[in-house]
Structures are given as C-alpha cells and as structure tokens.
C-alpha positions, 0 to 999 in steps of 0.5 A: 513727568510726574512722581509715583505717588500712590493714594489709598484710604486707610482703616481710619478713612484718611489718605496716605500717599507712598513712593518709591525710593529710587536707588542704593540701599533701599531701592523700590522701597515704598515711603508712606506719609498722610496726604495733604495738598499743601505736601509735594513730595520731589518727583522721581525725576527732580529725585534722580536728577538731583542725585546724580548732580550729588553721586561723588560727594553724598557718601558719608555725608552729614544732611539736613533735610528742612521742611522734611514733608514725606522724608523722600529726599533724606531717606533717599540720601540714606539709601545712597550711602549718607551718614546722617540725615536730620529730618525738620518739620512742623507738622505732627503727621509729617513726624509721625510718617517720618518716624514710621519710615525710620523704623520700618527701614530699621535706620538709626542714621536718622534724627527726626526733629518736631520744630519750626525750620527757621526756629531750629536754623536760629538754634543750630548747632550741627555743621551740614554737607548738604541741605534739601530745602522745599518749603511750602510755596509761596510761603516766603520761607525759601528766602527766609532758610537761605538767608538764616542758612548762609548767616549761622555757623550751621554749613560746612565750607563745601556744602551744597544747598538743593532748594525747590520752589515754584517756578515763577519764584523771583524772590532766590536772592543770594549772597554774594558767596553763593552761586547757582552751580546745576538748575532745571525747570520741570512743571511748575517747579524750580530746581538748584544746586547751590554751592559757596564761590 
C-alpha cells in the first residue's frame, strides 16, 4: 500500500510533497515538505500499524524523531497525545518545513533541532520514551544510531524504538538487552518495534 503523498509545483518551481495526519487532534490535516529522492515519508499503512502498536503508551510520552525528514511520525505522535517531540534533521529544507508545520498546527509541544543525528545523540541530555528511527537507506546510519541509543543515557527504562529500514537490511545488530517485539515487511521496507528485555 502506498502513502498518500501529493506532489505539486509551488510558485518557486520547486516540488513540494504533502501527506495527511491519520488520527487524533489533527486528523486529516496535511503536512507539507520539500520533496526529494532521499526523503521517503513513512507510508500511511505503516504509520497506522505503528501507532496501533503504541496506542496504549503514546499519551504524554516524550518522543525523539531522529532523521525527522517530513516529520510524519513525530507530528502523528503529537496528534495522538504525545507530550513532547524533539525533531532532529541535518537538512536545512526539512528543518524549514518542520518549523512551518509546527506553526500551522499551532503547537508548542515540539523542539526542532538542525543537527547531525549522531552528533545529537552523542550530546543528548534528555530522556525519551519513544524513538522514531528512519535514516536514509543504505547509509549505515541505522546501526550507528542504534549503538549510540543503547550506549548513551537518553532512554527511559521502558523505552521503545521504532526502526524503519530497507527490506534487505541485514546488519541490525541489537545489544543483548534489546529485542524485537513487533515487526512487519511492506514493499521494500522492514519495520521493527524494539524494547529492552
């Protein structure tokens, strides 16, 4: 199933994408973002499945949307009752779109940081309940980010990590204390929900 993403040309002749928030306070509201071949927002079907997994624990949580891109996961979490989301991305256009979306949704429950994701984790001084981890495919960043999330002191004990990677990704190396509690494959992507044992 494909994500409902519209592509249109804006007045500056650049391509803009959009997708809908599925449920919650901002149900059916659109998120707009600068489209590029490197940006792959999580599909509607995958977001629906993920938030069904998280429905009993999302209320009031502090979330980290690492490699945030369009912000689809973080804004969906906020719409469904997350207390706070920190968005991290190194792409200037993504950061601009995230700021615009937060302004349009009139939310102050998010922090948007223009920084390399791994550098952010190295200096992280905040505790998170849920981490959304959807790095660029075939970049090697998923394994590095998982290692840093495990070794740095930025996760609460009962934290969950959502990992989205290419389907043939074979280098998911989890520390012994982490397990896959839910997973599914869809198209070219694999989706995992991780928790500590």
